[in-house]
N, CA, C and O atoms as CSV, one atom per row, in Angstrom:
chain,resi,resn,atom,element,x,y,z
A,1,MET,N,N,-5.690,75.258,11.002
A,1,MET,CA,C,-4.444,74.916,11.665
A,1,MET,C,C,-4.245,73.412,11.540
A,1,MET,O,O,-5.150,72.634,11.843
A,2,THR,N,N,-3.079,73.010,11.101
A,2,THR,CA,C,-2.786,71.589,10.976
A,2,THR,C,C,-2.407,71.013,12.335
A,2,THR,O,O,-2.168,71.739,13.299
A,3,GLN,N,N,-2.361,69.701,12.377
A,3,GLN,CA,C,-1.985,69.033,13.621
A,3,GLN,C,C,-0.578,69.428,14.043
A,3,GLN,O,O,-0.327,69.688,15.220
A,4,GLN,N,N,0.330,69.473,13.089
A,4,GLN,CA,C,1.719,69.827,13.393
A,4,GLN,C,C,1.806,71.253,13.930
A,4,GLN,O,O,2.553,71.514,14.873
A,5,GLN,N,N,1.053,72.171,13.343
A,5,GLN,CA,C,1.045,73.558,13.825
A,5,GLN,C,C,0.480,73.620,15.239
A,5,GLN,O,O,0.982,74.361,16.084
A,6,PHE,N,N,-0.567,72.840,15.490
A,6,PHE,CA,C,-1.166,72.813,16.820
A,6,PHE,C,C,-0.157,72.325,17.851
A,6,PHE,O,O,-0.032,72.903,18.930
A,7,VAL,N,N,0.560,71.260,17.514
A,7,VAL,CA,C,1.551,70.699,18.442
A,7,VAL,C,C,2.669,71.706,18.698
A,7,VAL,O,O,3.082,71.893,19.843
A,8,GLN,N,N,3.160,72.352,17.651
A,8,GLN,CA,C,4.225,73.345,17.819
A,8,GLN,C,C,3.759,74.500,18.701
A,8,GLN,O,O,4.495,74.957,19.576
A,9,LYS,N,N,2.544,74.966,18.469
A,9,LYS,CA,C,1.995,76.066,19.275
A,9,LYS,C,C,1.824,75.616,20.726
A,9,LYS,O,O,2.116,76.369,21.655
A,10,PHE,N,N,1.341,74.368,20.914
A,10,PHE,CA,C,1.117,73.826,22.254
A,10,PHE,C,C,2.416,73.764,23.048
A,10,PHE,O,O,2.418,74.002,24.256
A,11,LYS,N,N,3.517,73.447,22.379
A,11,LYS,CA,C,4.820,73.354,23.058
A,11,LYS,C,C,5.256,74.694,23.647
A,11,LYS,O,O,6.040,74.726,24.595
A,12,THR,N,N,4.759,75.790,23.099
A,12,THR,CA,C,5.171,77.108,23.585
A,12,THR,C,C,4.368,77.553,24.808
A,12,THR,O,O,4.745,78.524,25.464
A,13,TYR,N,N,3.283,76.873,25.122
A,13,TYR,CA,C,2.432,77.269,26.252
A,13,TYR,C,C,3.119,76.973,27.580
A,13,TYR,O,O,3.904,76.028,27.665
A,14,PRO,N,N,2.842,77.759,28.617
A,14,PRO,CA,C,3.342,77.429,29.960
A,14,PRO,C,C,2.606,76.193,30.499
A,14,PRO,O,O,1.529,75.845,30.015
A,15,LYS,N,N,3.191,75.547,31.490
A,15,LYS,CA,C,2.641,74.298,32.027
A,15,LYS,C,C,1.187,74.439,32.474
A,15,LYS,O,O,0.372,73.557,32.202
A,16,ALA,N,N,0.856,75.523,33.147
A,16,ALA,CA,C,-0.508,75.700,33.643
A,16,ALA,C,C,-1.504,75.748,32.486
A,16,ALA,O,O,-2.582,75.159,32.562
A,17,GLN,N,N,-1.145,76.440,31.434
A,17,GLN,CA,C,-2.029,76.554,30.284
A,17,GLN,C,C,-2.128,75.208,29.547
A,17,GLN,O,O,-3.191,74.851,29.039
A,18,LYS,N,N,-1.018,74.473,29.493
A,18,LYS,CA,C,-1.045,73.142,28.878
A,18,LYS,C,C,-2.037,72.241,29.612
A,18,LYS,O,O,-2.797,71.497,28.993
A,19,SER,N,N,-2.015,72.322,30.929
A,19,SER,CA,C,-2.910,71.505,31.738
A,19,SER,C,C,-4.369,71.837,31.437
A,19,SER,O,O,-5.200,70.936,31.321
A,20,ILE,N,N,-4.677,73.110,31.312
A,20,ILE,CA,C,-6.048,73.537,31.015
A,20,ILE,C,C,-6.473,73.043,29.639
A,20,ILE,O,O,-7.583,72.538,29.473
A,21,VAL,N,N,-5.596,73.186,28.658
A,21,VAL,CA,C,-5.916,72.760,27.291
A,21,VAL,C,C,-6.143,71.248,27.245
A,21,VAL,O,O,-7.090,70.778,26.615
A,22,ILE,N,N,-5.278,70.496,27.907
A,22,ILE,CA,C,-5.425,69.038,27.924
A,22,ILE,C,C,-6.746,68.645,28.578
A,22,ILE,O,O,-7.446,67.769,28.070
A,23,SER,N,N,-7.097,69.276,29.696
A,23,SER,CA,C,-8.356,68.975,30.369
A,23,SER,C,C,-9.547,69.243,29.448
A,23,SER,O,O,-10.482,68.444,29.379
A,24,GLN,N,N,-9.503,70.369,28.746
A,24,GLN,CA,C,-10.590,70.698,27.830
A,24,GLN,C,C,-10.667,69.696,26.685
A,24,GLN,O,O,-11.759,69.275,26.303
A,25,LEU,N,N,-9.523,69.313,26.139
A,25,LEU,CA,C,-9.506,68.341,25.038
A,25,LEU,C,C,-10.043,66.986,25.490
A,25,LEU,O,O,-10.780,66.332,24.752
A,26,LEU,N,N,-9.679,66.564,26.691
A,26,LEU,CA,C,-10.183,65.299,27.210
A,26,LEU,C,C,-11.692,65.346,27.417
A,26,LEU,O,O,-12.388,64.370,27.139
A,27,ARG,N,N,-12.198,66.470,27.901
A,27,ARG,CA,C,-13.637,66.634,28.090
A,27,ARG,C,C,-14.367,66.557,26.746
A,27,ARG,O,O,-15.403,65.903,26.629
A,28,ILE,N,N,-13.813,67.233,25.734
A,28,ILE,CA,C,-14.415,67.215,24.396
A,28,ILE,C,C,-14.397,65.789,23.843
A,28,ILE,O,O,-15.381,65.333,23.260
A,29,PHE,N,N,-13.275,65.087,24.029
A,29,PHE,CA,C,-13.151,63.723,23.524
A,29,PHE,C,C,-14.141,62.795,24.225
A,29,PHE,O,O,-14.765,61.955,23.577
A,30,ALA,N,N,-14.289,62.936,25.529
A,30,ALA,CA,C,-15.238,62.109,26.278
A,30,ALA,C,C,-16.669,62.359,25.799
A,30,ALA,O,O,-17.456,61.422,25.665
A,31,ASP,N,N,-16.997,63.618,25.543
A,31,ASP,CA,C,-18.325,63.948,25.019
A,31,ASP,C,C,-18.544,63.314,23.653
A,31,ASP,O,O,-19.626,62.800,23.368
A,32,ASP,N,N,-17.521,63.350,22.811
A,32,ASP,CA,C,-17.614,62.730,21.487
A,32,ASP,C,C,-17.842,61.222,21.602
A,32,ASP,O,O,-18.652,60.654,20.869
A,33,LEU,N,N,-17.132,60.584,22.516
A,33,LEU,CA,C,-17.302,59.143,22.704
A,33,LEU,C,C,-18.711,58.821,23.186
A,33,LEU,O,O,-19.321,57.848,22.743
A,34,GLU,N,N,-19.216,59.638,24.088
A,34,GLU,CA,C,-20.568,59.424,24.609
A,34,GLU,C,C,-21.610,59.576,23.501
A,34,GLU,O,O,-22.540,58.776,23.403
A,35,GLU,N,N,-21.454,60.596,22.677
A,35,GLU,CA,C,-22.382,60.807,21.571
A,35,GLU,C,C,-22.332,59.643,20.590
A,35,GLU,O,O,-23.367,59.191,20.101
A,36,THR,N,N,-21.133,59.161,20.307
A,36,THR,CA,C,-20.968,58.050,19.377
A,36,THR,C,C,-21.637,56.793,19.910
A,36,THR,O,O,-22.312,56.082,19.164
A,37,SER,N,N,-21.455,56.514,21.199
A,37,SER,CA,C,-22.059,55.307,21.771
A,37,SER,C,C,-23.574,55.414,21.793
A,37,SER,O,O,-24.265,54.410,21.621
A,38,GLN,N,N,-24.101,56.608,22.000
A,38,GLN,CA,C,-25.548,56.789,21.987
A,38,GLN,C,C,-26.091,56.647,20.572
A,38,GLN,O,O,-27.179,56.104,20.381
A,39,GLN,N,N,-25.359,57.123,19.590
A,39,GLN,CA,C,-25.800,57.015,18.205
A,39,GLN,C,C,-25.764,55.569,17.736
A,39,GLN,O,O,-26.620,55.145,16.961
A,40,ASN,N,N,-24.789,54.818,18.197
A,40,ASN,CA,C,-24.663,53.421,17.799
A,40,ASN,C,C,-25.625,52.529,18.571
A,40,ASN,O,O,-25.805,51.360,18.228
A,41,GLY,N,N,-26.233,53.067,19.596
A,41,GLY,CA,C,-27.142,52.268,20.403
A,41,GLY,C,C,-26.425,51.210,21.214
A,41,GLY,O,O,-27.010,50.172,21.522
A,42,SER,N,N,-25.177,51.447,21.568
A,42,SER,CA,C,-24.401,50.443,22.282
A,42,SER,C,C,-24.779,50.348,23.761
A,42,SER,O,O,-24.402,49.393,24.440
A,43,GLU,N,N,-25.511,51.322,24.250
A,43,GLU,CA,C,-25.965,51.259,25.633
A,43,GLU,C,C,-27.137,50.290,25.715
A,43,GLU,O,O,-28.100,50.410,24.958
A,44,LEU,N,N,-27.056,49.340,26.624
A,44,LEU,CA,C,-28.122,48.358,26.778
A,44,LEU,C,C,-29.077,48.806,27.876
A,44,LEU,O,O,-28.669,49.389,28.881
A,45,SER,N,N,-30.338,48.522,27.664
A,45,SER,CA,C,-31.325,48.848,28.687
A,45,SER,C,C,-31.209,47.831,29.818
A,45,SER,O,O,-30.554,46.799,29.675
A,46,ILE,N,N,-31.843,48.132,30.929
A,46,ILE,CA,C,-31.811,47.232,32.083
A,46,ILE,C,C,-32.445,45.896,31.715
A,46,ILE,O,O,-31.970,44.840,32.133
A,47,GLU,N,N,-33.514,45.946,30.933
A,47,GLU,CA,C,-34.188,44.711,30.521
A,47,GLU,C,C,-33.255,43.841,29.679
A,47,GLU,O,O,-33.206,42.624,29.854
A,48,GLU,N,N,-32.514,44.475,28.763
A,48,GLU,CA,C,-31.584,43.725,27.918
A,48,GLU,C,C,-30.465,43.114,28.749
A,48,GLU,O,O,-30.074,41.968,28.526
A,49,ARG,N,N,-29.956,43.874,29.701
A,49,ARG,CA,C,-28.898,43.352,30.570
A,49,ARG,C,C,-29.404,42.187,31.404
A,49,ARG,O,O,-28.712,41.184,31.576
A,50,THR,N,N,-30.629,42.331,31.923
A,50,THR,CA,C,-31.220,41.268,32.725
A,50,THR,C,C,-31.399,40.005,31.893
A,50,THR,O,O,-31.134,38.901,32.368
A,51,ALA,N,N,-31.849,40.166,30.648
A,51,ALA,CA,C,-32.044,39.020,29.765
A,51,ALA,C,C,-30.715,38.310,29.497
A,51,ALA,O,O,-30.664,37.080,29.466
A,52,ILE,N,N,-29.657,39.069,29.307
A,52,ILE,CA,C,-28.334,38.473,29.079
A,52,ILE,C,C,-27.888,37.682,30.295
A,52,ILE,O,O,-27.416,36.552,30.169
A,53,VAL,N,N,-28.037,38.277,31.477
A,53,VAL,CA,C,-27.627,37.597,32.703
A,53,VAL,C,C,-28.435,36.317,32.899
A,53,VAL,O,O,-27.879,35.277,33.255
A,54,GLU,N,N,-29.745,36.391,32.666
A,54,GLU,CA,C,-30.588,35.204,32.836
A,54,GLU,C,C,-30.236,34.113,31.827
A,54,GLU,O,O,-30.323,32.925,32.138
A,55,SER,N,N,-29.842,34.513,30.629
A,55,SER,CA,C,-29.480,33.504,29.630
A,55,SER,C,C,-28.171,32.808,29.988
A,55,SER,O,O,-27.929,31.686,29.542
A,56,LEU,N,N,-27.331,33.451,30.782
A,56,LEU,CA,C,-26.057,32.857,31.184
A,56,LEU,C,C,-26.169,32.019,32.456
A,56,LEU,O,O,-25.224,31.326,32.834
A,57,TYR,N,N,-27.326,32.085,33.112
A,57,TYR,CA,C,-27.505,31.354,34.360
A,57,TYR,C,C,-27.286,29.859,34.130
A,57,TYR,O,O,-27.907,29.272,33.244
A,58,GLY,N,N,-26.427,29.253,34.906
A,58,GLY,CA,C,-26.169,27.830,34.820
A,58,GLY,C,C,-25.229,27.426,33.702
A,58,GLY,O,O,-25.113,26.240,33.394
A,59,ILE,N,N,-24.560,28.382,33.093
A,59,ILE,CA,C,-23.702,28.079,31.958
A,59,ILE,C,C,-22.547,27.158,32.340
A,59,ILE,O,O,-22.061,26.401,31.500
A,60,ALA,N,N,-22.107,27.210,33.581
A,60,ALA,CA,C,-20.978,26.385,34.003
A,60,ALA,C,C,-21.433,25.076,34.647
A,60,ALA,O,O,-20.599,24.271,35.063
A,61,ALA,N,N,-22.724,24.859,34.731
A,61,ALA,CA,C,-23.227,23.638,35.359
A,61,ALA,C,C,-22.964,22.432,34.461
A,61,ALA,O,O,-23.048,22.515,33.235
A,62,VAL,N,N,-22.646,21.320,35.099
A,62,VAL,CA,C,-22.425,20.066,34.381
A,62,VAL,C,C,-23.639,19.188,34.636
A,62,VAL,O,O,-23.948,18.863,35.782
A,63,GLU,N,N,-24.322,18.808,33.573
A,63,GLU,CA,C,-25.522,18.007,33.731
A,63,GLU,C,C,-25.177,16.597,34.189
A,63,GLU,O,O,-24.223,15.984,33.710
A,64,GLY,N,N,-25.976,16.098,35.126
A,64,GLY,CA,C,-25.802,14.723,35.578
A,64,GLY,C,C,-24.720,14.536,36.613
A,64,GLY,O,O,-24.533,13.420,37.096
A,65,LYS,N,N,-24.005,15.569,36.970
A,65,LYS,CA,C,-22.938,15.454,37.961
A,65,LYS,C,C,-23.213,16.421,39.103
A,65,LYS,O,O,-23.763,17.506,38.915
A,66,THR,N,N,-22.814,15.991,40.282
A,66,THR,CA,C,-22.925,16.881,41.430
A,66,THR,C,C,-21.641,17.695,41.526
A,66,THR,O,O,-20.577,17.217,41.131
A,67,PRO,N,N,-21.724,18.891,42.035
A,67,PRO,CA,C,-20.506,19.692,42.170
A,67,PRO,C,C,-19.564,19.050,43.183
A,67,PRO,O,O,-20.019,18.369,44.102
A,68,PRO,N,N,-18.265,19.258,43.027
A,68,PRO,CA,C,-17.305,18.648,43.960
A,68,PRO,C,C,-17.432,19.267,45.352
A,68,PRO,O,O,-17.800,20.430,45.517
A,69,THR,N,N,-17.111,18.440,46.340
A,69,THR,CA,C,-17.136,18.923,47.722
A,69,THR,C,C,-15.877,19.742,47.985
A,69,THR,O,O,-14.932,19.730,47.196
A,70,ASP,N,N,-15.884,20.444,49.099
A,70,ASP,CA,C,-14.709,21.232,49.476
A,70,ASP,C,C,-13.482,20.330,49.642
A,70,ASP,O,O,-12.371,20.703,49.264
A,71,LYS,N,N,-13.692,19.155,50.205
A,71,LYS,CA,C,-12.582,18.224,50.416
A,71,LYS,C,C,-11.994,17.789,49.069
A,71,LYS,O,O,-10.774,17.733,48.916
A,72,GLU,N,N,-12.856,17.482,48.097
A,72,GLU,CA,C,-12.381,17.073,46.777
A,72,GLU,C,C,-11.620,18.202,46.088
A,72,GLU,O,O,-10.608,17.962,45.430
A,73,ILE,N,N,-12.096,19.403,46.237
A,73,ILE,CA,C,-11.422,20.560,45.645
A,73,ILE,C,C,-10.038,20.732,46.255
A,73,ILE,O,O,-9.065,20.967,45.538
A,74,LYS,N,N,-9.946,20.616,47.587
A,74,LYS,CA,C,-8.649,20.738,48.257
A,74,LYS,C,C,-7.679,19.649,47.809
A,74,LYS,O,O,-6.497,19.910,47.587
A,75,GLU,N,N,-8.193,18.422,47.680
A,75,GLU,CA,C,-7.337,17.321,47.227
A,75,GLU,C,C,-6.847,17.563,45.802
A,75,GLU,O,O,-5.667,17.370,45.509
A,76,ASP,N,N,-7.742,17.982,44.923
A,76,ASP,CA,C,-7.350,18.266,43.544
A,76,ASP,C,C,-6.306,19.372,43.484
A,76,ASP,O,O,-5.346,19.288,42.717
A,77,TYR,N,N,-6.496,20.405,44.292
A,77,TYR,CA,C,-5.551,21.522,44.305
A,77,TYR,C,C,-4.196,21.074,44.850
A,77,TYR,O,O,-3.149,21.471,44.337
A,78,THR,N,N,-4.224,20.255,45.881
A,78,THR,CA,C,-2.985,19.735,46.449
A,78,THR,C,C,-2.240,18.884,45.416
A,78,THR,O,O,-1.022,18.988,45.273
A,79,ASN,N,N,-2.992,18.041,44.700
A,79,ASN,CA,C,-2.376,17.208,43.654
A,79,ASN,C,C,-1.799,18.090,42.543
A,79,ASN,O,O,-0.707,17.824,42.042
A,80,TYR,N,N,-2.515,19.113,42.167
A,80,TYR,CA,C,-2.043,20.030,41.131
A,80,TYR,C,C,-0.726,20.678,41.544
A,80,TYR,O,O,0.222,20.729,40.760
A,81,LEU,N,N,-0.673,21.179,42.792
A,81,LEU,CA,C,0.553,21.834,43.263
A,81,LEU,C,C,1.713,20.848,43.374
A,81,LEU,O,O,2.849,21.181,43.036
A,82,SER,N,N,1.426,19.636,43.847
A,82,SER,CA,C,2.530,18.663,43.972
A,82,SER,C,C,3.082,18.288,42.608
A,82,SER,O,O,4.286,18.069,42.473
A,83,GLU,N,N,2.219,18.209,41.582
A,83,GLU,CA,C,2.696,17.915,40.230
A,83,GLU,C,C,3.463,19.110,39.656
A,83,GLU,O,O,4.465,18.946,38.960
A,84,LYS,N,N,2.989,20.269,39.951
A,84,LYS,CA,C,3.598,21.477,39.404
A,84,LYS,C,C,5.009,21.689,39.949
A,84,LYS,O,O,5.911,22.086,39.212
A,85,TYR,N,N,5.195,21.424,41.236
A,85,TYR,CA,C,6.490,21.714,41.867
A,85,TYR,C,C,7.321,20.465,42.139
A,85,TYR,O,O,8.112,20.439,43.082
A,86,LYS,N,N,7.148,19.434,41.321
A,86,LYS,CA,C,7.979,18.213,41.464
A,86,LYS,C,C,9.423,18.531,41.221
A,86,LYS,O,O,10.272,17.642,41.295
């Protein structure tokens, strides 16, 4: 059966049957995606995930500088808004 024949046949089904067919097709598609991801090895182990997280630790830190205080952040934000809405 070609795709076009399948679509034409599907159009003749009552709504309840269409719903069942769609649910089954989605389940089959989800299973296919799961099998593909397992075959590709795209699932990372907990150790691999932990290693990635640890390697990113401190990525936003600026060496030699202390982080801004809450007051400095508020002032910067206030200045940003005043410039934006001049």
